[in-house]
CHARMM-style PDB file with segment names, atoms N, HN, CA, C and O in Angstrom:
ATOM      1  N   MET     1      15.801 -13.111-146.464  1.00  0.00      PROA
ATOM      2  CA  MET     1      16.590 -12.325-147.398  1.00  0.00      PROA
ATOM      3  C   MET     1      18.076 -12.514-147.083  1.00  0.00      PROA
ATOM      4  O   MET     1      18.469 -12.766-145.943  1.00  0.00      PROA
ATOM      5  N   TYR     2      18.855 -12.386-148.100  1.00  0.00      PROA
ATOM      6  HN  TYR     2      18.537 -12.181-149.025  1.00  0.00      PROA
ATOM      7  CA  TYR     2      20.297 -12.629-148.018  1.00  0.00      PROA
ATOM      8  C   TYR     2      21.018 -11.344-148.442  1.00  0.00      PROA
ATOM      9  O   TYR     2      20.839 -10.881-149.569  1.00  0.00      PROA
ATOM     10  N   GLU     3      21.824 -10.769-147.557  1.00  0.00      PROA
ATOM     11  HN  GLU     3      21.968 -11.145-146.642  1.00  0.00      PROA
ATOM     12  CA  GLU     3      22.569  -9.553-147.897  1.00  0.00      PROA
ATOM     13  C   GLU     3      23.902  -9.938-148.534  1.00  0.00      PROA
ATOM     14  O   GLU     3      24.672 -10.722-147.979  1.00  0.00      PROA
ATOM     15  N   HSD     4      24.154  -9.362-149.719  1.00  0.00      PROA
ATOM     16  HN  HSD     4      23.528  -8.725-150.169  1.00  0.00      PROA
ATOM     17  CA  HSD     4      25.383  -9.668-150.447  1.00  0.00      PROA
ATOM     18  C   HSD     4      26.116  -8.368-150.772  1.00  0.00      PROA
ATOM     19  O   HSD     4      25.505  -7.416-151.257  1.00  0.00      PROA
ATOM     20  N   PHE     5      27.413  -8.326-150.509  1.00  0.00      PROA
ATOM     21  HN  PHE     5      27.909  -9.099-150.115  1.00  0.00      PROA
ATOM     22  CA  PHE     5      28.249  -7.168-150.796  1.00  0.00      PROA
ATOM     23  C   PHE     5      29.047  -7.428-152.066  1.00  0.00      PROA
ATOM     24  O   PHE     5      29.570  -8.525-152.264  1.00  0.00      PROA
ATOM     25  N   PHE     6      29.141  -6.412-152.931  1.00  0.00      PROA
ATOM     26  HN  PHE     6      28.716  -5.521-152.770  1.00  0.00      PROA
ATOM     27  CA  PHE     6      29.892  -6.529-154.171  1.00  0.00      PROA
ATOM     28  C   PHE     6      30.347  -5.144-154.608  1.00  0.00      PROA
ATOM     29  O   PHE     6      29.929  -4.139-154.034  1.00  0.00      PROA
ATOM     30  N   GLN     7      31.194  -5.093-155.613  1.00  0.00      PROA
ATOM     31  HN  GLN     7      31.534  -5.910-156.079  1.00  0.00      PROA
ATOM     32  CA  GLN     7      31.728  -3.828-156.111  1.00  0.00      PROA
ATOM     33  C   GLN     7      30.904  -3.357-157.313  1.00  0.00      PROA
ATOM     34  O   GLN     7      30.670  -4.113-158.256  1.00  0.00      PROA
ATOM     35  N   CYS     8      30.470  -2.098-157.261  1.00  0.00      PROA
ATOM     36  HN  CYS     8      30.659  -1.484-156.495  1.00  0.00      PROA
ATOM     37  CA  CYS     8      29.696  -1.514-158.354  1.00  0.00      PROA
ATOM     38  C   CYS     8      30.571  -1.447-159.611  1.00  0.00      PROA
ATOM     39  O   CYS     8      31.720  -1.012-159.533  1.00  0.00      PROA
ATOM     40  N   PRO     9      30.045  -1.872-160.769  1.00  0.00      PROA
ATOM     41  CA  PRO     9      30.840  -1.825-162.000  1.00  0.00      PROA
ATOM     42  C   PRO     9      31.012  -0.415-162.575  1.00  0.00      PROA
ATOM     43  O   PRO     9      31.739  -0.235-163.552  1.00  0.00      PROA
ATOM     44  N   TYR    10      30.361   0.574-161.987  1.00  0.00      PROA
ATOM     45  HN  TYR    10      29.771   0.428-161.193  1.00  0.00      PROA
ATOM     46  CA  TYR    10      30.498   1.968-162.434  1.00  0.00      PROA
ATOM     47  C   TYR    10      31.438   2.768-161.537  1.00  0.00      PROA
ATOM     48  O   TYR    10      32.436   3.315-162.006  1.00  0.00      PROA
ATOM     49  N   CYS    11      31.115   2.834-160.247  1.00  0.00      PROA
ATOM     50  HN  CYS    11      30.304   2.389-159.866  1.00  0.00      PROA
ATOM     51  CA  CYS    11      31.864   3.704-159.333  1.00  0.00      PROA
ATOM     52  C   CYS    11      32.888   2.946-158.489  1.00  0.00      PROA
ATOM     53  O   CYS    11      33.671   3.562-157.767  1.00  0.00      PROA
ATOM     54  N   TRP    12      32.888   1.612-158.573  1.00  0.00      PROA
ATOM     55  HN  TRP    12      32.251   1.111-159.159  1.00  0.00      PROA
ATOM     56  CA  TRP    12      33.825   0.735-157.876  1.00  0.00      PROA
ATOM     57  C   TRP    12      33.679   0.753-156.356  1.00  0.00      PROA
ATOM     58  O   TRP    12      34.527   0.214-155.646  1.00  0.00      PROA
ATOM     59  N   GLU    13      32.614   1.366-155.857  1.00  0.00      PROA
ATOM     60  HN  GLU    13      31.924   1.804-156.435  1.00  0.00      PROA
ATOM     61  CA  GLU    13      32.354   1.341-154.417  1.00  0.00      PROA
ATOM     62  C   GLU    13      31.736   0.001-154.027  1.00  0.00      PROA
ATOM     63  O   GLU    13      31.058  -0.642-154.828  1.00  0.00      PROA
ATOM     64  N   GLU    14      31.982  -0.406-152.786  1.00  0.00      PROA
ATOM     65  HN  GLU    14      32.533   0.116-152.135  1.00  0.00      PROA
ATOM     66  CA  GLU    14      31.343  -1.619-152.291  1.00  0.00      PROA
ATOM     67  C   GLU    14      29.912  -1.272-151.892  1.00  0.00      PROA
ATOM     68  O   GLU    14      29.681  -0.343-151.118  1.00  0.00      PROA
ATOM     69  N   VAL    15      28.967  -2.018-152.421  1.00  0.00      PROA
ATOM     70  HN  VAL    15      29.155  -2.772-153.050  1.00  0.00      PROA
ATOM     71  CA  VAL    15      27.548  -1.820-152.120  1.00  0.00      PROA
ATOM     72  C   VAL    15      26.956  -3.155-151.700  1.00  0.00      PROA
ATOM     73  O   VAL    15      27.550  -4.210-151.921  1.00  0.00      PROA
ATOM     74  N   SER    16      25.791  -3.096-151.097  1.00  0.00      PROA
ATOM     75  HN  SER    16      25.308  -2.239-150.917  1.00  0.00      PROA
ATOM     76  CA  SER    16      25.113  -4.333-150.703  1.00  0.00      PROA
ATOM     77  C   SER    16      23.707  -4.351-151.298  1.00  0.00      PROA
ATOM     78  O   SER    16      23.075  -3.311-151.483  1.00  0.00      PROA
ATOM     79  N   MET    17      23.250  -5.538-151.584  1.00  0.00      PROA
ATOM     80  HN  MET    17      23.764  -6.382-151.434  1.00  0.00      PROA
ATOM     81  CA  MET    17      21.899  -5.742-152.092  1.00  0.00      PROA
ATOM     82  C   MET    17      21.281  -6.885-151.296  1.00  0.00      PROA
ATOM     83  O   MET    17      21.973  -7.813-150.878  1.00  0.00      PROA
ATOM     84  N   LEU    18      19.972  -6.803-151.095  1.00  0.00      PROA
ATOM     85  HN  LEU    18      19.410  -6.049-151.434  1.00  0.00      PROA
ATOM     86  CA  LEU    18      19.253  -7.906-150.474  1.00  0.00      PROA
ATOM     87  C   LEU    18      18.757  -8.831-151.574  1.00  0.00      PROA
ATOM     88  O   LEU    18      18.089  -8.394-152.511  1.00  0.00      PROA
ATOM     89  N   LEU    19      19.087 -10.105-151.457  1.00  0.00      PROA
ATOM     90  HN  LEU    19      19.630 -10.460-150.696  1.00  0.00      PROA
ATOM     91  CA  LEU    19      18.716 -11.107-152.450  1.00  0.00      PROA
ATOM     92  C   LEU    19      17.751 -12.111-151.827  1.00  0.00      PROA
ATOM     93  O   LEU    19      17.835 -12.415-150.637  1.00  0.00      PROA
ATOM     94  N   ASP    20      16.848 -12.613-152.636  1.00  0.00      PROA
ATOM     95  HN  ASP    20      16.780 -12.366-153.602  1.00  0.00      PROA
ATOM     96  CA  ASP    20      15.842 -13.571-152.172  1.00  0.00      PROA
ATOM     97  C   ASP    20      16.288 -14.994-152.508  1.00  0.00      PROA
ATOM     98  O   ASP    20      16.249 -15.379-153.676  1.00  0.00      PROA
ATOM     99  N   PRO    21      16.712 -15.788-151.517  1.00  0.00      PROA
ATOM    100  CA  PRO    21      17.198 -17.145-151.798  1.00  0.00      PROA
ATOM    101  C   PRO    21      16.095 -18.122-152.194  1.00  0.00      PROA
ATOM    102  O   PRO    21      16.400 -19.240-152.608  1.00  0.00      PROA
ATOM    103  N   SER    22      14.828 -17.737-152.080  1.00  0.00      PROA
ATOM    104  HN  SER    22      14.581 -16.829-151.744  1.00  0.00      PROA
ATOM    105  CA  SER    22      13.745 -18.639-152.475  1.00  0.00      PROA
ATOM    106  C   SER    22      13.613 -18.727-153.996  1.00  0.00      PROA
ATOM    107  O   SER    22      12.955 -19.632-154.510  1.00  0.00      PROA
ATOM    108  N   ILE    23      14.238 -17.786-154.721  1.00  0.00      PROA
ATOM    109  HN  ILE    23      14.773 -17.051-154.303  1.00  0.00      PROA
ATOM    110  CA  ILE    23      14.243 -17.818-156.183  1.00  0.00      PROA
ATOM    111  C   ILE    23      15.623 -18.325-156.602  1.00  0.00      PROA
ATOM    112  O   ILE    23      16.626 -17.649-156.374  1.00  0.00      PROA
ATOM    113  N   ILE    24      15.679 -19.492-157.202  1.00  0.00      PROA
ATOM    114  HN  ILE    24      14.864 -20.041-157.387  1.00  0.00      PROA
ATOM    115  CA  ILE    24      16.951 -20.161-157.485  1.00  0.00      PROA
ATOM    116  C   ILE    24      17.864 -19.333-158.371  1.00  0.00      PROA
ATOM    117  O   ILE    24      19.042 -19.166-158.056  1.00  0.00      PROA
ATOM    118  N   GLN    25      17.338 -18.808-159.484  1.00  0.00      PROA
ATOM    119  HN  GLN    25      16.381 -18.944-159.740  1.00  0.00      PROA
ATOM    120  CA  GLN    25      18.146 -17.962-160.361  1.00  0.00      PROA
ATOM    121  C   GLN    25      17.249 -16.922-160.992  1.00  0.00      PROA
ATOM    122  O   GLN    25      16.130 -17.219-161.412  1.00  0.00      PROA
ATOM    123  N   GLN    26      17.747 -15.700-161.057  1.00  0.00      PROA
ATOM    124  HN  GLN    26      18.656 -15.459-160.716  1.00  0.00      PROA
ATOM    125  CA  GLN    26      17.002 -14.627-161.689  1.00  0.00      PROA
ATOM    126  C   GLN    26      17.966 -13.573-162.199  1.00  0.00      PROA
ATOM    127  O   GLN    26      19.127 -13.529-161.790  1.00  0.00      PROA
ATOM    128  N   THR    27      17.485 -12.731-163.088  1.00  0.00      PROA
ATOM    129  HN  THR    27      16.542 -12.767-163.420  1.00  0.00      PROA
ATOM    130  CA  THR    27      18.249 -11.591-163.584  1.00  0.00      PROA
ATOM    131  C   THR    27      17.335 -10.383-163.507  1.00  0.00      PROA
ATOM    132  O   THR    27      16.206 -10.413-163.996  1.00  0.00      PROA
ATOM    133  N   TYR    28      17.832  -9.322-162.890  1.00  0.00      PROA
ATOM    134  HN  TYR    28      18.749  -9.298-162.492  1.00  0.00      PROA
ATOM    135  CA  TYR    28      17.040  -8.104-162.762  1.00  0.00      PROA
ATOM    136  C   TYR    28      17.965  -6.904-162.685  1.00  0.00      PROA
ATOM    137  O   TYR    28      19.178  -7.053-162.540  1.00  0.00      PROA
ATOM    138  N   VAL    29      17.393  -5.723-162.782  1.00  0.00      PROA
ATOM    139  HN  VAL    29      16.407  -5.601-162.900  1.00  0.00      PROA
ATOM    140  CA  VAL    29      18.169  -4.481-162.762  1.00  0.00      PROA
ATOM    141  C   VAL    29      17.824  -3.708-161.496  1.00  0.00      PROA
ATOM    142  O   VAL    29      16.656  -3.553-161.140  1.00  0.00      PROA
ATOM    143  N   GLU    30      18.867  -3.229-160.826  1.00  0.00      PROA
ATOM    144  HN  GLU    30      19.816  -3.355-161.115  1.00  0.00      PROA
ATOM    145  CA  GLU    30      18.695  -2.405-159.634  1.00  0.00      PROA
ATOM    146  C   GLU    30      19.759  -1.306-159.669  1.00  0.00      PROA
ATOM    147  O   GLU    30      20.876  -1.528-160.136  1.00  0.00      PROA
ATOM    148  N   ASP    31      19.406  -0.136-159.177  1.00  0.00      PROA
ATOM    149  HN  ASP    31      18.498   0.045-158.798  1.00  0.00      PROA
ATOM    150  CA  ASP    31      20.338   0.990-159.180  1.00  0.00      PROA
ATOM    151  C   ASP    31      21.350   0.872-158.045  1.00  0.00      PROA
ATOM    152  O   ASP    31      21.023   0.414-156.950  1.00  0.00      PROA
ATOM    153  N   CYS    32      22.590   1.295-158.325  1.00  0.00      PROA
ATOM    154  HN  CYS    32      22.855   1.667-159.215  1.00  0.00      PROA
ATOM    155  CA  CYS    32      23.633   1.364-157.295  1.00  0.00      PROA
ATOM    156  C   CYS    32      23.195   2.374-156.242  1.00  0.00      PROA
ATOM    157  O   CYS    32      22.712   3.454-156.581  1.00  0.00      PROA
ATOM    158  N   GLU    33      23.359   2.033-154.975  1.00  0.00      PROA
ATOM    159  HN  GLU    33      23.751   1.156-154.699  1.00  0.00      PROA
ATOM    160  CA  GLU    33      22.962   2.940-153.898  1.00  0.00      PROA
ATOM    161  C   GLU    33      23.917   4.115-153.738  1.00  0.00      PROA
ATOM    162  O   GLU    33      23.604   5.067-153.023  1.00  0.00      PROA
ATOM    163  N   VAL    34      25.083   4.066-154.393  1.00  0.00      PROA
ATOM    164  HN  VAL    34      25.337   3.293-154.974  1.00  0.00      PROA
ATOM    165  CA  VAL    34      26.060   5.155-154.300  1.00  0.00      PROA
ATOM    166  C   VAL    34      25.950   6.096-155.503  1.00  0.00      PROA
ATOM    167  O   VAL    34      25.761   7.300-155.331  1.00  0.00      PROA
ATOM    168  N   CYS    35      26.069   5.550-156.723  1.00  0.00      PROA
ATOM    169  HN  CYS    35      26.223   4.572-156.862  1.00  0.00      PROA
ATOM    170  CA  CYS    35      26.111   6.399-157.922  1.00  0.00      PROA
ATOM    171  C   CYS    35      24.800   6.410-158.718  1.00  0.00      PROA
ATOM    172  O   CYS    35      24.666   7.184-159.666  1.00  0.00      PROA
ATOM    173  N   CYS    36      23.848   5.576-158.351  1.00  0.00      PROA
ATOM    174  HN  CYS    36      23.957   4.947-157.580  1.00  0.00      PROA
ATOM    175  CA  CYS    36      22.504   5.513-158.967  1.00  0.00      PROA
ATOM    176  C   CYS    36      22.491   4.974-160.391  1.00  0.00      PROA
ATOM    177  O   CYS    36      21.462   5.081-161.058  1.00  0.00      PROA
ATOM    178  N   ASN    37      23.573   4.406-160.883  1.00  0.00      PROA
ATOM    179  HN  ASN    37      24.409   4.319-160.340  1.00  0.00      PROA
ATOM    180  CA  ASN    37      23.570   3.790-162.205  1.00  0.00      PROA
ATOM    181  C   ASN    37      22.934   2.409-162.138  1.00  0.00      PROA
ATOM    182  O   ASN    37      23.032   1.736-161.112  1.00  0.00      PROA
ATOM    183  N   PRO    38      22.276   1.971-163.229  1.00  0.00      PROA
ATOM    184  CA  PRO    38      21.610   0.661-163.224  1.00  0.00      PROA
ATOM    185  C   PRO    38      22.610  -0.492-163.372  1.00  0.00      PROA
ATOM    186  O   PRO    38      23.514  -0.446-164.205  1.00  0.00      PROA
ATOM    187  N   ILE    39      22.426  -1.511-162.554  1.00  0.00      PROA
ATOM    188  HN  ILE    39      21.691  -1.548-161.877  1.00  0.00      PROA
ATOM    189  CA  ILE    39      23.290  -2.689-162.555  1.00  0.00      PROA
ATOM    190  C   ILE    39      22.418  -3.912-162.831  1.00  0.00      PROA
ATOM    191  O   ILE    39      21.379  -4.098-162.199  1.00  0.00      PROA
ATOM    192  N   GLU    40      22.846  -4.736-163.773  1.00  0.00      PROA
ATOM    193  HN  GLU    40      23.690  -4.585-164.287  1.00  0.00      PROA
ATOM    194  CA  GLU    40      22.145  -5.992-164.027  1.00  0.00      PROA
ATOM    195  C   GLU    40      22.707  -7.048-163.083  1.00  0.00      PROA
ATOM    196  O   GLU    40      23.891  -7.378-163.141  1.00  0.00      PROA
ATOM    197  N   LEU    41      21.858  -7.569-162.222  1.00  0.00      PROA
ATOM    198  HN  LEU    41      20.896  -7.301-162.175  1.00  0.00      PROA
ATOM    199  CA  LEU    41      22.259  -8.537-161.205  1.00  0.00      PROA
ATOM    200  C   LEU    41      21.750  -9.921-161.568  1.00  0.00      PROA
ATOM    201  O   LEU    41      20.602 -10.080-161.984  1.00  0.00      PROA
ATOM    202  N   THR    42      22.610 -10.922-161.408  1.00  0.00      PROA
ATOM    203  HN  THR    42      23.542 -10.792-161.071  1.00  0.00      PROA
ATOM    204  CA  THR    42      22.214 -12.305-161.656  1.00  0.00      PROA
ATOM    205  C   THR    42      22.728 -13.173-160.509  1.00  0.00      PROA
ATOM    206  O   THR    42      23.842 -13.693-160.569  1.00  0.00      PROA
ATOM    207  N   PRO    43      21.912 -13.329-159.465  1.00  0.00      PROA
ATOM    208  CA  PRO    43      22.294 -14.241-158.380  1.00  0.00      PROA
ATOM    209  C   PRO    43      21.771 -15.653-158.662  1.00  0.00      PROA
ATOM    210  O   PRO    43      20.753 -15.825-159.332  1.00  0.00      PROA
ATOM    211  N   ARG    44      22.483 -16.662-158.142  1.00  0.00      PROA
ATOM    212  HN  ARG    44      23.311 -16.522-157.597  1.00  0.00      PROA
ATOM    213  CA  ARG    44      22.044 -18.051-158.263  1.00  0.00      PROA
ATOM    214  C   ARG    44      22.223 -18.725-156.909  1.00  0.00      PROA
ATOM    215  O   ARG    44      23.293 -18.663-156.303  1.00  0.00      PROA
ATOM    216  N   PHE    45      21.165 -19.362-156.451  1.00  0.00      PROA
ATOM    217  HN  PHE    45      20.296 -19.412-156.944  1.00  0.00      PROA
ATOM    218  CA  PHE    45      21.166 -20.031-155.152  1.00  0.00      PROA
ATOM    219  C   PHE    45      21.001 -21.534-155.323  1.00  0.00      PROA
ATOM    220  O   PHE    45      20.382 -22.005-156.277  1.00  0.00      PROA
ATOM    221  N   GLU    46      21.564 -22.269-154.384  1.00  0.00      PROA
ATOM    222  HN  GLU    46      22.067 -21.886-153.609  1.00  0.00      PROA
ATOM    223  CA  GLU    46      21.362 -23.709-154.291  1.00  0.00      PROA
ATOM    224  C   GLU    46      21.306 -24.058-152.814  1.00  0.00      PROA
ATOM    225  O   GLU    46      22.235 -23.753-152.067  1.00  0.00      PROA
ATOM    226  N   ASP    47      20.234 -24.688-152.394  1.00  0.00      PROA
ATOM    227  HN  ASP    47      19.479 -24.935-153.001  1.00  0.00      PROA
ATOM    228  CA  ASP    47      20.021 -25.034-150.977  1.00  0.00      PROA
ATOM    229  C   ASP    47      20.158 -23.808-150.078  1.00  0.00      PROA
ATOM    230  O   ASP    47      20.789 -23.867-149.022  1.00  0.00      PROA
ATOM    231  N   ASN    48      19.555 -22.690-150.511  1.00  0.00      PROA
ATOM    232  HN  ASN    48      19.043 -22.642-151.368  1.00  0.00      PROA
ATOM    233  CA  ASN    48      19.571 -21.413-149.782  1.00  0.00      PROA
ATOM    234  C   ASN    48      20.965 -20.823-149.605  1.00  0.00      PROA
ATOM    235  O   ASN    48      21.160 -19.953-148.756  1.00  0.00      PROA
ATOM    236  N   GLU    49      21.930 -21.278-150.383  1.00  0.00      PROA
ATOM    237  HN  GLU    49      21.772 -21.985-151.073  1.00  0.00      PROA
ATOM    238  CA  GLU    49      23.291 -20.733-150.368  1.00  0.00      PROA
ATOM    239  C   GLU    49      23.556 -20.045-151.699  1.00  0.00      PROA
ATOM    240  O   GLU    49      23.213 -20.578-152.755  1.00  0.00      PROA
ATOM    241  N   LEU    50      24.161 -18.872-151.656  1.00  0.00      PROA
ATOM    242  HN  LEU    50      24.439 -18.439-150.798  1.00  0.00      PROA
ATOM    243  CA  LEU    50      24.529 -18.164-152.873  1.00  0.00      PROA
ATOM    244  C   LEU    50      25.732 -18.870-153.496  1.00  0.00      PROA
ATOM    245  O   LEU    50      26.800 -18.926-152.887  1.00  0.00      PROA
ATOM    246  N   ILE    51      25.564 -19.413-154.712  1.00  0.00      PROA
ATOM    247  HN  ILE    51      24.696 -19.368-155.207  1.00  0.00      PROA
ATOM    248  CA  ILE    51      26.656 -20.146-155.349  1.00  0.00      PROA
ATOM    249  C   ILE    51      27.260 -19.379-156.520  1.00  0.00      PROA
ATOM    250  O   ILE    51      28.367 -19.691-156.959  1.00  0.00      PROA
ATOM    251  N   ALA    52      26.538 -18.371-157.034  1.00  0.00      PROA
ATOM    252  HN  ALA    52      25.639 -18.117-156.678  1.00  0.00      PROA
ATOM    253  CA  ALA    52      27.066 -17.552-158.125  1.00  0.00      PROA
ATOM    254  C   ALA    52      26.405 -16.181-158.069  1.00  0.00      PROA
ATOM    255  O   ALA    52      25.243 -16.049-157.686  1.00  0.00      PROA
ATOM    256  N   PHE    53      27.171 -15.161-158.459  1.00  0.00      PROA
ATOM    257  HN  PHE    53      28.115 -15.268-158.770  1.00  0.00      PROA
ATOM    258  CA  PHE    53      26.642 -13.801-158.475  1.00  0.00      PROA
ATOM    259  C   PHE    53      27.385 -13.014-159.544  1.00  0.00      PROA
ATOM    260  O   PHE    53      28.613 -13.048-159.620  1.00  0.00      PROA
ATOM    261  N   ASP    54      26.619 -12.302-160.371  1.00  0.00      PROA
ATOM    262  HN  ASP    54      25.621 -12.275-160.309  1.00  0.00      PROA
ATOM    263  CA  ASP    54      27.222 -11.489-161.406  1.00  0.00      PROA
ATOM    264  C   ASP    54      26.563 -10.114-161.384  1.00  0.00      PROA
ATOM    265  O   ASP    54      25.338 -10.009-161.320  1.00  0.00      PROA
ATOM    266  N   ALA    55      27.373  -9.067-161.437  1.00  0.00      PROA
ATOM    267  HN  ALA    55      28.368  -9.153-161.489  1.00  0.00      PROA
ATOM    268  CA  ALA    55      26.888  -7.696-161.486  1.00  0.00      PROA
ATOM    269  C   ALA    55      27.530  -7.026-162.690  1.00  0.00      PROA
ATOM    270  O   ALA    55      28.746  -6.838-162.721  1.00  0.00      PROA
ATOM    271  N   GLN    56      26.723  -6.665-163.680  1.00  0.00      PROA
ATOM    272  HN  GLN    56      25.735  -6.818-163.654  1.00  0.00      PROA
ATOM    273  CA  GLN    56      27.215  -6.091-164.926  1.00  0.00      PROA
ATOM    274  C   GLN    56      26.665  -4.685-165.123  1.00  0.00      PROA
ATOM    275  O   GLN    56      25.528  -4.395-164.753  1.00  0.00      PROA
ATOM    276  N   SER    57      27.475  -3.825-165.702  1.00  0.00      PROA
ATOM    277  HN  SER    57      28.399  -4.061-166.003  1.00  0.00      PROA
ATOM    278  CA  SER    57      26.987  -2.481-166.083  1.00  0.00      PROA
ATOM    279  C   SER    57      26.058  -2.629-167.276  1.00  0.00      PROA
ATOM    280  O   SER    57      26.187  -3.559-168.072  1.00  0.00      PROA
ATOM    281  N   ILE    58      25.141  -1.718-167.383  1.00  0.00      PROA
ATOM    282  HN  ILE    58      25.036  -0.963-166.737  1.00  0.00      PROA
ATOM    283  CA  ILE    58      24.229  -1.675-168.520  1.00  0.00      PROA
ATOM    284  C   ILE    58      24.651  -0.484-169.361  1.00  0.00      PROA
ATOM    285  O   ILE    58      24.532   0.662-168.927  1.00  0.00      PROA
ATOM    286  N   GLU    59      25.141  -0.750-170.554  1.00  0.00      PROA
ATOM    287  HN  GLU    59      25.238  -1.681-170.906  1.00  0.00      PROA
ATOM    288  CA  GLU    59      25.622   0.334-171.417  1.00  0.00      PROA
ATOM    289  C   GLU    59      24.479   1.274-171.738  1.00  0.00      PROA
ATOM    290  O   GLU    59      23.399   0.847-172.146  1.00  0.00      PROA
ATOM    291  N   GLN    60      24.729   2.564-171.550  1.00  0.00      PROA
ATOM    292  HN  GLN    60      25.607   2.912-171.219  1.00  0.00      PROA
ATOM    293  CA  GLN    60      23.689   3.565-171.784  1.00  0.00      PROA
ATOM    294  C   GLN    60      24.112   4.486-172.898  1.00  0.00      PROA
ATOM    295  OT1 GLN    60      23.373   5.404-173.253  1.00  0.00      PROA
TER     296      GLN     60
END
């Protein structure tokens, strides 16, 4: 597992998520550990290295 730190698009706090580098690219939703709002995460790996990461708010 790969720990990645980023800024929540809702509360702007720095949070971390564990990402699975065995899956090259995926999109999924996970709640912020600080404010509990849902974040759409899109990590992309190449050779077990994180090469792209996007965290978007989900309009509710």
